[in-house]
N, C-alpha and C positions, 0 to 999 in steps of 0.2 A: 163629507167624510173619504178621509186618501184613502187608498184600496193598500190594503197589505199582501203583497207577492209572495208568497213562501216555495219556493225549490229546493233550499237545501234544510231541511226536515231536523236537519242534525247536526250536529256544531263537529267542522271538523279541522280546527285548529286555530282557523285565522280568527285576526277579529273585524268585523268590517265595522265601516262608521254608524251606517245606521241601522240599530234594528229593526226598521219596520220596514227598507227595502231588503231584500234577497239577491241572489243571483240568479239567472234564468236559467241555466244548468247546473247538474250535478253529477255526480258518479253515487249511481243505486251502492258499488260494492264497498264503498270508503270506510274504514271500520273506524269508529269512534275509541278515542282512549279510555279504556276501560276502567279510571277513577272518574271519567267524567260522567259514562254510561253510568254508575254504579247513583252517583251525586243525584244526576236527574234524576233515575227511577224514583228515589227514595222522596227527595224533593217535588216533584211531579205528583205522585204518590201522594202524598199529604196534602197538599194541595188542592186537588179533586177532591181528597178525602173531608176538606175543613169546608165545603160547598155539599158537598152529595149527600152528609149529614144530619143537613138542616132539613132534606127531605127522605128522611130515616133509611137511609144504608148509606153503602163504600164500599171500595176497589181494594183489593187486597195484589193483583196483579196487572201492572197496566196495560198491558199489551194482551192479554188476553182479556179481561173482563168488557173491557171496551168493546173485541171484537162483535159482539150480536148487536150493535150499536144502542141499545136499550138505556144503558148505562150512562152514553156518551149524549143522547138528545137529555135525558136527563139533566144533568149537569148544564148541559148548553141554557135549560129552560130555567134549573134556577140561578145560575150566573146571571141569566142575562133578563128572569122576572116575564119574559115571553110564552106565549104555550109555540108548541114545534105542532106540526104535522102529525094524528093518528099517527102510532109503531105499528107495524106489523108487528104479528105474535106468534107466527112460525115458526121453526127451526130450521128449516131446507137452508143452504148456502144463498139461495137468492130472496131467502125476507132480514138475512142480513145485512145484503148488499143492499139490497134497498133501505133498510134501516141507518147503516153507515151513509148513502147519499143523504138522505133526512140530513142528516146532523152537517153534510158538508157543502151541501146545498143554504143551511143557514148561516154557518160561519162566511157564503159566498156573500150572501144578503147584507154582511156588516160588514161589505168593503173591506175582503179578504181575500184576494187573487189565490188560487191554488193551482198550483202548476210539478207536474212531473208525478201527484200522486195521486190514488184511487182510491173505494169503497175496500175494492178486492184485496189493496197491499196490509188494508188496518184489519177485514177479516181473515185474512192470512196471518196474525198477528206480527207482520214485519214492526221491528222496534225501533229500527231509524224512524219511518213512517210515523207510526204510532207518536213516540217522543215527538218527533216534530211538528207534527198537529195537536198534543195538547200545549205547545212550548208556545202557536200561535194563536193559541184560545187566552193562553197568558198575556200574554203581548197587548192583542185586544180589548181584553177583555180589564184586565189589570193595570195594564200599564201605558196604555195608550194615550188614556185621560186624563195621567199625571200632568199638570197643569202648574210650575211655578217663572212667575215672572213671565217669561215673552221664548220662554222656553219648554218642554213636553216631553211628553215618554221618556227615554233611556236618560235624556241631557237632562230633562225635570227632575226625574229620580234622583239622578246624582246630584244639584243642583242644591236640592232640597236637604239630601244628606250632608252636605258639604256646609249648606248652612247651618244648618242643628246642631253640628259636631262642631261648629268652628271655635265657639268657647274651652275646646276641650286637649289637655295635656297628649302626647303621645298617639292621635291622632289623624290621619292626614287621608281624608279617602280623595283617590284619581281616579278609580275604578273600580267595579265590581269582579273583581278576584283578589290578590293579594293586597288590598287592603284593608280586608276582615280576616284576613289569617291570628292577628293577636288578638281578635275578639272583642277589642278595645270600643270602636265602631261600636258594635250594636249593644256594649253596653252603655257609649256615650248616649244613643238615642234611644236607651232608655231614660235613665236620669234627667235627659234634658225633659219629660213630661213628665214621666212619674219619679220623683230626687229622694221619693219613699221610700221607693224598691229597692234603690242599688245606693250605697257609700262606694261613692266616685273615687273617690281619695283613696283608698284601701287598696284599691288595686294594683298590680302588678302587669309590665307588661310582658316580661319575662315566664307571666305563667298564664303562657295563651289556650292551653288546655282549659284549666280553671275557669278561665274569663269567659270563653266561650261556652261551655257547660251550665253556667250563672245566668249565662245571656238565653239560652234555651231554654232555661226551666221555670226561669220568672217571666219569659211572653208566652209560656205555655199555661203557668198557672195562674198567673191575672191578665195578661192580656189575650187571654184566647188565643194566643196564636201557636199552630202547631208545631210541634220539633220534627222541622221538614228535612233538616243536617244533621248530622257526624261530625261531630268534632274533630276524631283522628280521621277521619277522611279528608278534614280539611287540610287539617298539618301535614297530612303525609302525600298530600299532591303540590307540586311545585309551584302549582297553577290551580286554585280551584275553578270546577266548572261554572262560567260566570251566568249563563243561564237560571244554575240552578240557585245563585248569591243573589241576582237580581230577584226573582219571587218571592225567597225566604223575605226580601227589603222590602218589596210591595206589599206584602200587608204589616207590616209596621207603618206603612205611609197611612193604605186605609183606614189602621188604627190608630192612630193620631192626627188626621186629615180632618175628619170629622169631629172629633170632640174641640180642637180649636177654633172651625167655624161655629161650634156651638157656643166659646165664649168669649168667640169674638164681640159674639150679637148683641151678649150679654153685658157687655164692657160698656159697648155702642150704647146703650138704652141707660145704663149707669150713667156714664157718664154726661149725656143731655137732662139727666133731673141733679146731676150735680151746679151743671154749669150755671141751671135755670136757677136754681137755690141760691149757689154762688153772686149770681146777677142780684136777685132781690133783696141779698140781704149787702151785696155794695151797695142798692141805690138807695137803700134807706141808715145808713152808715153814716153817705154821701152828704143827703139829706141835714141830719142831724148837726152832723160835725162840720157841712156852712153855717147854718144859723147859728151855731156855737162862735163859729169865725169870723162872723159879721155882731159878732155881743162883742168882743175879744180885740176892734179894731181899733177903738178909742171912742172915749164917751160923748165928744160932738156929734160924731155920725152918728153913733147908738142913741144921741140922742135924738136924733133928726129922722135917724129909724123908724125907731121908738117911737115918735109923733107924730111920723106918716103911719103909721102900723096903729096909732090909737082915731085918728083922726079921720083917717081914710073910709071909703066908704066898702061896703060887703066884694061887688066886685073891684075893685080896686088890688082890694085881701087875696083875689084869689088871682088877679094877674101879675101881682110881686111872689104868688107860690110857683104861679105857672116859669117867672122869670127864672124862680132860684131852681125850680125841675132844669130849663135849659140850659142854667149857667153848672149846672152840676152836670146836665148833659155833657155840655162842650168841653167842660176840664177832664174828664174821665176819654173823649174819644181824641183828645190832644195829646193826652199819657198814652194810650191807646197808639193812636197813630205814628207819637215818637218811638212808644219800644219796637211795635212792626216794620217801622223805615227803617231805627235804624240795625234792628237782626236783619232785615233782606239786606241794607248797604252794604253789611260786614259780610254777610253769606256772596254777596256781589262783586267783592274785592276781589281784583287779579283774573276773573271770569275772562272778562273781554280780553287782555294779552293773552288768557288761552288760548283762547278759541281762533287769535291772529296766529297762534302760534305756525309755522311751518316744517315742522318736527317729521315731518311725513316722507319730507322730498329727502331726506339721506339716511330714509329705515330701512330697513329689510319687510319681505312679507311676512313674518313669525310678528316685527317690530311693531309694524302696518293693522295687523289683525289685533293684534294687544290693544294699540291706540283706539282703531274703533272698537272691542269691547269696554277700554274705559269711555269714549265718548257716546256711545248705547248706557254707561249706566248715570253720567254727566245730565241726558237728556232725561233719563228717571227721576232725575234728582231736580231739573229744570221744570219738567211736567207736575212737579210737587209741590213747587214752589209758587205755579200759577194761582193756586188760591190766595196762597197771601200778596201778593199782586193785587188781586181782585179785591180784596180785604182793607187797605192800602187806598185804593182809587175809592173805596166805598165808606170806605170814613171819613175820606180827602171830598167825597159829594154832600155824606150829611155836614161836615164841617161849613162846606160852602152854604147848605140851604138852610143853616143854623144861625147863619150870622156871623159867624166865629172871628173874632177880635182881629187875629193874627193870619186871615185864610191867607192872602198875599204868600205867604213863607210856606205854606201848608201844600198848596196847587205848586210853587215853584218846585220843594222837591217834589212833589208828587211826580209830577212832570218828571223831572231829574231821574224819577226809579222808573215810570213809563218807560219813557226812550231809550235809556238804558235796554227794559226788558225788549223791548221790540229791535235793539240793537243785539243783544245774546240771541233772542231768537234767529235773524238775520244769522246770526253770525256760528250760530249751532247752525244752521240747515249749512251754510256754504263749509263748512267745516267737515259735516257728512260727507259732505256731494264729493268732498273733496280726496274726504277720505278712501270712500268709496269708488271715487275712479284709481286711486296710488291703487289699492287691493286690484282691484282689475287688470291695473296695467302690469303691476310686481306680476300677476298671474298667469297674464301672460308672458312677462319678462320669463317666467320659470318654466310655464311650459315650452317653450322657445329654448332655455336655456337645457332641460331634461332631452327634447328633442332632437337639437347640439351634440348631448351625450350621446343618446341611443346612435347617430349618425356619425360622430365623426371616432369613436370608436371601430365601429369595423372598414372603416377607409383608411384611420390609421392603419389597424394592420394589416389592410392590403396593400397599401403604398412600401411599406416595410416588406412584405411579403416582393412584394414585386422586386424592391431593390436588392432583394438576397437574390431572386431567380437571374435576373439581370445582371448581377455582379459574379454569380455563381462560374467557376469554372467547369467546364466542359473538356470531357476526353476522347474522341469518338475515333473510329477505326475505318469508318468508310463514308461514303456519298452517303448512300441511304440513313445513315446515323446523323449526319450535320444537316438533310435536308426533311429528316424528323424534328431540327431541330428550328430550322429553320421556318418551317409551317408551324408552328408552338411560337412561335416568336411573333408572326405573322398574326395568330390569332390573336395575340394578350396586344398587338398594337390595334386588333379592329375594336379596342375594349375602351383605347381612352378615350375617345370621346364620352364616351357614357360616363366612364371613371369622370371624367373634365366637367360633364353637366352636374354629377353628384358632390365636385367642390366646392365650384361656386351656389350650388345650392345649400350646402353647410354653410359657407362663408356670408350667403346672404340674411341666415339664421342669426349668427353674428352682424350683420351691419342693419336689420333689423330691431336687433336689443340696443344698439347704440344708436339709432335712428329715434326710439323711446323716450332713450335717456335724455336726448337732445333736444327733441320737442316738444314734453310736456315738464321740462328741469329736474327731473329726478337725480339727485345727486348719488346715490346708493354706489353700492359696490357693484364695480363690471366683470369681476371674478365669475365663473357658472363652478357652481356648489359639486357640479356631480361628474364634471370631467378638468380632466390635468393634463387637455391635450388645448393647444392652444391654436389659433390661427397663422401664427407665424412659425407654428412649427408645422402644422400643415403646406402652409408654404415656400418650407425648402426642403421640406420633404420631395413634394411634388417639383419643384424646378431641378432636383437630383433623378427623380424619374425619368422625367425629361430629355434629359443629357444623358442618361443612362441607353436609352432605347438608340439613338444612333448610335454610342459605340459597338452595343449588342451585335449591332446590323452588320457594322466593318468588321465585328471578331468575327462573324460568322461567316459571313464572306469571304473573307482571309482562308479560315479553315475548309471553307468548300473547294475551292484551288486550290488548297495545298491537297486535300483531297481526292480529286482529279488530278491534281501531279503525281500521289501514289499508288492512282488506280491505274495511270499510263508505266508505270514502274513493274507494280505487279502483274500486266498483263505481255511486258515485253519480257522480263523473267519466264515467267512460264511459257510462252511461243520458246523458245529459246530450247528450256527443260523440258518440254515435250520430244523437243528435236534431238538432245544432247542423252539421254535417259536411255531413250529406245536403244539411239545408237550402242550404248555403252554394252546393254541386255544383249543384242544381236552382236556382239564381237564378242562377247560372253564366252554365247553357245558356238560361237565356229569355232574357238579355240580349244570350248569341251570337243563340242563333234572332229575335231585335229586331234587334238591329243588319244580320240577314242580308237580311232578308227583304224581295221584291220587292213586297208587295202595302202600298197603302197611301202618301200621301205619307210626304215626310222631317216634313212636322209632326205627323204622326200618329204616324212611332215617337219621335218628340221625346217626345210626351203621356205614352205608354207608358211610355218607358223612367225620366222620371218620375216614376210612380208607382212603377217599382221602388226607382229611388232613398229612393223617403220609407218602403216596405218596407224598407228594408235596413237604415235610420236610427234606423227603428223597432223590432226586431231585435236592436238594441246591448247590451240591459240584459241580452240572453242570454248573450250573450259576456265581460259583466263577473261576469253568476255562478257560471262556468266560470273565469273566469280565481280567481275565491274560490277556489272548491273546486281548485284550481293551488297555489294560494299554500300550504295547508295540507297540498297532498301532500306540497310538497318543503321545507316546517317539518319535516314528518313522516319524510323525507328516504325516502321511495320514487323509486325507479327506474325501477321498470319495472310495466306495467297489465296480465295479461294476459286481459283482459274486455275494451279495446279494443286498433285497431291505431292509434286516433287520439290523437296527442300536444300538447301546447298548442300546440306552436310548429306546426303544423299547420295549426290551428283559427286562431292567426293571421297563417300566411303565404296561409290560405285567404281569411279577410276582409279581409285588405291585398288583397288582390289581387282578393274584391268590390268591395270600394271602389274602386278604381281603375281596373277594367275601366268599371264605372256611369259614373265620372268621363270617364274615354276617351272611351268609347261616345257618351255624351250631348257634349262637346265634338265628335266627328268627327261628329255631323248636324247641328250646329249649322254646321261648317263647311261641310260639302255643302251646309247652305241657303244658307250668305251665298258661298259660289260659285257653286253654282242660280243667283245671284239674279246674281252677276255677271256672270257668263260666259253671261245669257240661254237656260240647259241647258234644255231641259224636261225633265218629268219622266218621260218616254217615254226622250228620254238617259238619264238618271240611273238606271232600270231597268234598261234594255241593260249599262250599263255593270257595274250590281251582279251582272246575272247572266255577262256574262263574268268578272268577279272570282271568283264562288264559283265558275262550272267549273271556271275554275284553283288554284284554292284547292286542290291534295288534301288537304294536311294538316287544311283547314277549321279553322284554328286564326287565322282575320282578316291572312294576309298570304301572300306569295307569295314562293317563292323565285327565281334569277336564272334555272332551268331554266325553271321555272313560268312567269314573265314573257315569258320568250324565245317558248312557245311560244305562250303570249296576244295576243304582236305578230303571230305568223308566220299564226296564225288570222286575224288580222285585215285580212291580207294586204299587211304590211311583206316588203318584200326586203330583207334584214338582213344586212351583214357584220359581220365582228368589231369595225371601224372605231366603225361608225354602232351595233351594240348597246352598245359600252363609251359609247359619247356621253350613249346614251337614260338608259346606268343612271347616268351621272353624273348626271341629271338627275333622279332619280328616287330614288336611293341615292346624294345626299352625301356619306353620312359611310360608305360601305365595308360596308353592316352584312349585304349580300347577299340584304338582306330588301326587298320592295316594299308595302307599306303597302293600306288602302284609299286613302285619302286622297292618297298620292300617285299611286298610278294615275290618282283622276280628272282630281287635277291636269293629267297627262299629257298624258289624252285630251282635259282641255278643249283644251290646248292646240293640240294637233296637229289640234281639231275646229276653230279657229278659226282654224287656219294661219296664224299669227301669229309665225312664224321672225324670228327678229332675228339683225344683223349679229356681237353676242356670244356666240347657239349658232355662229354658221358660225367663228366663230374660236377657241371652246372646241373645235369638233369637227375642225380643222386643225391647235390643239397637241398635239392627242391624236397624232394621225397625224407630228406633230414631234418626237412623243417632247418636252414642253413645250422646246423650243427658240424664239427667236423667230423664228426662217428655219424654209423648207422647202425641201430640195433636189427636182429633177426627177425622181430617180430614187424619191425617196419618193412621190409623185405614182402615178407609174409603175406603182410595187407595191401603192399602196394601192385607187386608184379603176377605175375603169371608161377603156378606150383615150379612147374620146373624152371624157370627164369628163377626164381628164389632163390631153390635149392643150388643150381646152379652156382649162383654168385654168395652164399654163405658160406661153400664147403671152398670156395678159392680167395675170399676177403682175408687177408692176416688180422689179427685184432691192434684194435686201435691204442698206441704206447702213450700218445701224447699226456698233453695236466686237461682234467676232469672227467677222464676216460670212467666210464660206467663199466662194470662188470656184465662182459656177452658182447663188448662195443667193438664195432669192425670199422677197419680204414678204408672207406669206400675212395680214396685218394691213391691211394699207394697200389690199389686193382688196377683204375680207369687205369692209373699212368703205364702200368704193366704190359696189363691185355692191350693198349695199343700200338706200347713200344715195342712189339713183337716177344716179349719175356714168358720163360717159362711155365709162368702162375698158370 
């Protein structure tokens, strides 16, 4: 008995080819389709109860009622007819485990190998394990022993269903799931064996619900097959559970197969009695018909025969009767021989030609398998004709023994039949061997095609990726980046021998297929059904890869040389920039120190600045050389330089700033000299101005902001209001930049020292107070000026009479002009 290995106790959606062999491993956490689980629960519960009721019990919940192992052991005893060991009657967990283990041991003893399942899981009510265990029991005791012709188990049950339902319209059973959804297959099985229960002609394929319920009800009522399925569950599930359907259909097989065996036995006994009776009647009929025939053959022969009969002694008369019986027997045997020989010859006609066909040489694997199944059917037919040939030979032998007058032709015909029979046997065996050999060869080819497909696809992808990488444009800016690419390319080249070995192996697979076709004369299609990648395509791509590798080498080496040249340019530029940048900064600092220096005269500062200017102008060729190097860098598309923080733009800006600074500083010194000479300021005063400016130039950039300037004025004793400071800022910063240069500071201090205020300055101050109006109001004067100064101005300013004047408007322009013009105002 073959062992049944259980390792997938629950259906996970796949359809294994052989239900008696399961996979070795399974995922305990894999969930069953809820619809299938519902069907299996109902079907397996009903199946178990159909057997348990014989013992006067049943189950309600399949995963709960088997947990203590008692009903499980009882179920196995009922379906096997054997006694199991006495169960433990305790209610502790270990008692339950012991009982379940006894049941599992019994299942194992029947050839079922249980893998990855233990008694603890059944005791714990594991639904997956429990349903899987019941399915294994159903397989072993209800399905495995089903045998139809040379098939068994699931295939045998399927073949039985197909044979029984073959004549019925709208029934085409190909599986144990969707082929049963419309209910007609079940109705056909019932009608085939019990046509009195169903009028199949009135069934409607478009009423699957009615058909299913009709079959379920009749099977339960008349065939003692419990209702194991729900019609709604089957219809509402795209693919009904195969195990549930198989379990239910197997009940029909067991219900009808036993009845068929009883009927066959009865028919066999009836046939033998009928044949015996027919032979007896036939012999008597022939005897009397033969006597009548002798009497009617003619008067002379009749007289002679009659005379012989009258004059013969009793012994002769007995001989004559014996001879008549022999002639009757010979006539019967000869006719029987002719009929059987004719029937056999008719059947054998064309068989030799059929068996010598080589149609398998150009057939596919599926076609060869179909031919093999067809040949197996012919072998069954041939075996069935063995009795006929033996009967023909036996009849011929008896005709020889009875000295049949035309025994020569009988022997010749019999010999021809026997020779042909032997020839058919030999050809049948040869054709089977050829078909099986071709099937094995095509299976080998199939495996080779599959292996080719599995290996050629990733190799083809690898070649395509390699071609893309080898042709990929690279953009690098440093030697390190190129060296990284070169290292990666070298690693790729190191894999080429392995890749070439894989290529040769793949091509070798195709060569092996071609060799099989050539050596064994197979004329089938060499096209691989699993792959569209040809060996020619692989060869073309491989050649391209080999050509691209040296091209990539060359490009990378060229790029490496270019990056080395770029690196030299970077270092050359950096070396010069590191000299020029600090030199420019040093000159800027020297100019600053010179312009801020308080020792010596302005003429001395001018002389020193002129010397700096000469040095700066003489340094210009160094800037030009750096510009040349920068031009080469730009032409080489170099965008960064890790060797220096200086850029050409920085150098240019610094150089232009240096030139501007020296020119401006010289200009400022010249202006100071002119101012000094024009105003009569002494060198000591100039130095004092310089000292004050330098002190309040907190940022040391040669300028004071407004806050620094205010602090400077306050330190020199100025009493500043907002209006007065605004007036002064208008003088020193007419562009409102918020910056007071040294020259503006010198001009202001020169004017202040000379005390040369003018009417325009006073008018400008009043205009600020009046917010740019041509007149001013008394309230504005009182708000902005000290009280005594405000009252002084109000009492002496004439009324403003210009356009747009308001009541009380005062003319500050006339007041200022008169004040600084020494008028009597």
